[in-house]
N, C-alpha and C positions, 0 to 999 in steps of 0.2 A: 486262490487269485482269482476272480468273475472272467472271466468266457473274454478273449481282448483288451484285459486289462493293461496297462505299461509294463515294459521292461525293466527289470532294475536297473540292467545299462540307458535308459533312460532314461529312471527316477534317481542317480548320481549326475546326469546332466544337467535336469530341469532347475537339482540341490545347488546345481557347482556354482561358485563369484560368478555375476557377470562380465563381460567383457565393453562393457561400455554401457550406456545413462541410456539408451533406448533398449538394447542388448536383455538390459536389468525391466524394463516396462513388460517383455516380449515375455520373458519367461516369468513374471509377475501374472499377469498372462493366461500364462499354459499354466501355470500349480493352481489356479481357478478352474480353471475346467480340467483339470484331472478331481475335481471335484462337482461341478456341474454336469457334466456328459451324464451321473451317474441318478440326478436327481431325477425322481417319479415326473410323468409325463401334466399332473395338476400344478411342479412345484415350476415349472417351465411354462405352465402356461401363467402364471402372474406374475415370476419375470417378467413377464414378456412383455405383457398387461401393464407393468408398470413403465419399461422403457418406449413403449407403443406412445402413452400419454406426455410423458416428456421431450421428448421430439413432436409428435400435435402439439404441444402447447409450443416448442419453439421455435415449431412452423407457421405458427399461426399469425406471431406476432412478432413477424420477424420476414414474411416472404409475402407479400400483399396478392398474390395467386394458392395459398394455400388458406390468407386469412378473408377471401370471397368465396375458395369452393368448399371451405369445410368449418365452414363456420354452425351448420346445423350438428355439429355433434362438440358436444362438452370432453377435452380432454382429459381435464380430475375428475369427471365418473368412472373410475372402474367400475366397478359396479354396473354397468350401463357399455360399457366398450368392453367388456364382458358376454356381455348377455348378446351381444349382437350388431349395440351402435356402432364398431365400425364399419360395417356390410354399409351404409348408408354414409362411407366415402368415395367420390368422382374415382375409381381404376384414372393411373396414368399412362398414358401412353406415348412410345416416342416423337410422335408425332410433335404434338403437343411440348414434351421438351428439348425438340430441334426449337420449335416456333418463339416457346420463352428465353429460351438461352439464359442473357443476364441475369432476367427477374427473376428465377426461381432460386440466383445468390441467395443467398441470408443479405442480412444488412448488420446485425449483431451476434458475430460468428467470437463460438469459446474464444479467449483468448490460451486459457492451459490446453488446447485442441493441435495448436502449432499452426504451422506454415499451409503455404494451402497445393493443394499441386493438382492440375487438371489431365483429363487422358481423352482422345479420342478416339469411338470406334464407332464399326458401324454395321458389324457384324454379319449375319447375312441378308441384310433384310436391304446392304444397300444405302438404309438413309441416317447418315453420322449420324454420334450425339457424341460435343460435350457435356463432361460431369467434371467440377471443379471438387479435390477430395479433401482434409485434412490432415493430414498429420498424424493423431490417434484415432482415422481410418486406417490406414494404409499400417500402422500399428496392429489391430488386428487381422488384417493383412496378413502379413511376419506369422502371426502366432497359429494361423489355419493354414499358413503352407507345412508349417513347422510341427501342428497337431499332427498330418496326415504322415508324415514323415512317423510322428513316436503314432499312431497306430498300426499304422504293416514295417515297421518292427527296420526299420529301413539299414545298414551301416553307412553313417557320413561320412565314414572315412575314406568309403571308394570312390570307386569311378564314377560318375555319372556322365552318361552320353545323351543330348541331346538332340533334337531333328526337327524343328517346329520354324524356321526361322525361315520366311520366303528371300529380307532383304537384300539386294544386289550384290555381288559382291562381297559378298559377306558367307565366312565359312563353307569357301570352294573346297571340294573332292580335289584329289584325293588326301591332304591336309586336317582339314578341316579348318576350329579352329581350336586355341587352352585355352582354360580361366582356369584360377590360381581356386577355384573355390565351387561349389554348387548355386548360388546368390550373390550378395555379395561380400565380397572381402573382410566385411565389415559386418558379417552375417552376425544372428545369435549365438550361435557355438560353431568353433572348426570342423568344416567339414574337409573330406579326398578332392585331388581335384574334380574338375567338372569336361566337357568338352565338346563342338558341334560341330551341324553338319547342312548346308543347309538344302530342303525342303526336293527343289529342284534337279537335286540329284538324280541318275539313274536310278532302280530298287536294284541294279547286280552290282553300280558305285558300295550304295549303302552298307547292304554287304558283305560285299569288299571292305570297307572299310572298319565296318562294327566289327568283324574277324582281328583285323591289321588291332584293332585296341582293344580290346578285347576289356568292354563297359564291368561290372555288374550292374548298372542300373540305365533303363531305356524307358525319356523323356519323351511322349510324339506324338499326333494325331492320327486319331485310328484307321482314317484311308491307306496311313503308308504301313501299320501293320497289319491291314483288310490285305495290302499288293505285297509287301514283302516278307510273311509267315506261307502265302503259295508256293511262292518264288523259290525260297531257304528247303523248304522239304522234298519240289523236287528238285533242285540239287544237292539235294542232301547238308545244306550247314546249318550244325546245334550254336552258337553261340554259346559254350561249355562255359562259359564265368555269369551269365548270364545268372540275377536272379531273380526280375519282378522291370514292367512292365506298367508303366502310368500312363494313360492318357484323361488326352479335356478336350476341348473346344471342338469336339462332334455330337454323333450318334454311337458310342457302347454299347457294341451288340451282345446274345451267346457265343454268333459263331466266329469272331471274332475271338474271345477268352478259348474258345476252342482249336483254332487253329492258332492260336502262344501256345495251344498245352505240345496242340500235336508238330509243331514244326522245332521250336527251345526249351519246353516246359517248365514253360517260364508264365507267372497269373499275372493280370493283366488286373490293375488298381486304376479307376475314373476318379475324375475329380467335373465336379458338374459347378461350373464360373460362366463368369462373364465381366468384361475389362469394366463395363461402368458399376458395375457390382460388389465385383466380389464371388470371394466363395457364399455358394450358393448350398452344396450338398456335401457329401466325401461319404466314399468308401466305407462302408458295414467293416471291422477289419476282421472280420465272424463270418461277413455273406457277403453275393455281390447285390444289396439293394445299398440306398442310397440313406447317411441321417443330414437332414437339416441343419446348418448349424445356426441355431438358435441363438449361441451368444450376441452375437452382427446384425444377422436378420432375419425375420417374421415372413417366412411362406405359407400363400393362399396354394389351393388347387380350386379353381373353381366351373362350376358345370354354367351351359347354355343361359343358366336363368341367370347366371352371377350368386349361386349359392356353394357355404364350401362342397365339393366333393368326400364321398366316404370310403371306408377303405373297398381299394380293384376296381374306385371309378378312375378318368382320364380324363382332366379335365383344364385348361390355361392356368400357366406359372404369373403370379402376384406377390409382387416383392414390394417389401421398406426396406430400407438400407436403416437399419437401428446410430448405428454411432457414424456417419457423417455429417455430423449438422448447419457444416457449409451450406450443402445440397443436398438435401436431405430428397430421394425422390420413395415417398407415400403411396405402397399399389400400384409400383410401375407393371406395363405388364411385360415382363423379360418378353415374347413372341413363342417361349416354350409352349408345349403342353408336356405332363407328368401322367404316373400314374399313383396313385395312396395310395402307401401299406400298413399294415400292421403293425403294431407294437414290436419290438426285436426283440427275441430273446438273448441279445445278449446283454438283455442291462440296463444301457444305455436306456433316458431318456425319450431322445429329442424325436422328432419325429421324421418319420420312411417316408419316402419312395421309393416305390420295387424299380419304376424304369422314367427314364426321361426319354418321352414317348419321341421327339422332332420338333415341329416349330411351324403355325400356321401350314407356311403354304409346304410344307412337305401330306401335307394331305387330300389325299387322292380323291375329285369330285368324280364320280360316276357320270355320263349322261342321264341319266335319271334322275339325280340327286339329289343320290346316295352318297355319303360319307365316307372311308375309312385308313386308317392308314393302311401304309403297304409293305414293310419292315419287314424292311432288306434286311435287315440285319439276324433272323432266326435264322437257324439252323435248318431249315432247310431251305435256305440258298447254297446250301453247299451244291443239293442236288441239279442246280442251274446249272452253277457252274463242272459240273462235271457231263452237262451237254454238250462239252463243247471244249478246244487248249482253249482257256476265258483267260485274261488273265487283270482287266479289269471290264467293267462295265458300268453305266450308268442308264437310267429309263425315265427319260421324255416325253410329259403329255405336251402332245406339241401342236392340237385338237382335242374336241371334246368328243370323238369317238374311235380320236388315234394315236397309236403309241407309236416313237422311235426306240426302239434300241441301240444303243451307243456300246458297241466295240471296243474293245484292246486286247489283239488274238495270236497267236501263236503263228495262224498259218488262214490260206483263208478260208471261210466254212461250206460246205458243199450245203448244198439245196437240205440236201436232209435233215443237218444239223441246223438249221434257221427254220425249218418248218420243228425242229424240236424246238426250240426253242422257243419260237411266238408260242404254240400251246401252253407251254410252262406258265408266261404270262397271261395267258388272259387267263389261264386257271388262278392262277398268283393272286390278281388283281378282280379277276369275281366279273369278268367283262369280255366282250370276243371285241378287244377294240382293234381295228387294222394294223398290220406290225410292219412298218419299214424300217429297214436298218443301214448304218450309218457306222462307219470305220477307221481309230483312229490309230496311229504311231503310238501314242503319247496323250494322254487324254490333258489336255489342262485346269492346271489348279484356279482358283480364283487369286487376284495381292496375299492372300494377307498368308497362302499355302495352304487349305481348306477341297470337300470337295463334297460336294452330295450327292447320294447312290439316286437318289431321286426329286426331278425338276418339271417346272408349272410352264411354259414358255408361250400361253394363251389366254388370252384378254376374255 
């Protein structure tokens, strides 16, 4: 049995009679994935070249924007695509998608790809994007969701708790909401119940709700876990039924993983997704790094010269949606940065991302012009949290030479504590910023329940 190979219980599920026609489609994909995940990188590259060729030919023929901007590349010349002509295609940026709107919708969507499903997302840039997907593309979304369960060997008959919705008047404490299944009641496989709680619930009430409901699995946002773990450590709350935490939507750092193990002896598994793209990478079953979901996306990591990054290098994430023929996003700049990883010893041939670094606006630009990552999810931030009774923090770059430290604390800090924090920030960020402090009872979340440790608030 290879490292991280599918558990026998899941193999039986994959072989069972499908519950519906849609389930049959997803199960068929999952059985294909059972083979394709073990292909060597060369075979995966060849397969992706063919998928890119077909998608680009369709886009050039049925969408005027791609006909005008990509005509210099012959999609049927597979040798040229593999040799590098793909890099001659322009990068598609979010503002272009916004401007073109319906003009990016194909005039000839394959009938066998089913109905259309529009989705709206603002991401963390505040610029809304509308993308139209087909039922065919959504089938791949469902298959990747289930692959994540398979990879991490989840007992889907257990109870799943979700704390990720910020919808007004939904899943309000103390009861929250209850659902009959983890996803749709007509999902691929039968599951146990799912319960949910609104993200705007206080941390103390979240801890109480989890204690009372005793779920086996918790699905949430990293900013929730970053606050919940220290609270539970302080209060001695251990959540003995909890087997795993899955997170998505924000950066997942080593510190949060450590805190989860310290608080509840529970591992954290991350998913790299976006609403307009879908699943881009899933955490390896054996390691903390990520495998690109090559059956659904072609993912590039480019340097400042628009050339592919090598192992250990960090660059912009550029993604092509290989299965969405309604509104294909070809070389779409997601807005994230990632670090390229080496081939994985688990045996899967899919490309590896060591870590997702963050968005462009997460980069700290010093007054000298030097750029650097704040890496506020790294273990050394633990020392910062120990300098004072800090429950939550945010660093705001408010002027070229000034940083505002925003804190939620258990009590008023002393001048010595503020001085120690200021010194830590200056050392961590590598510049003698002027530091001022702002205190909050609760740090505000975005409309989607997300939170950023670092923000830039000047232009």
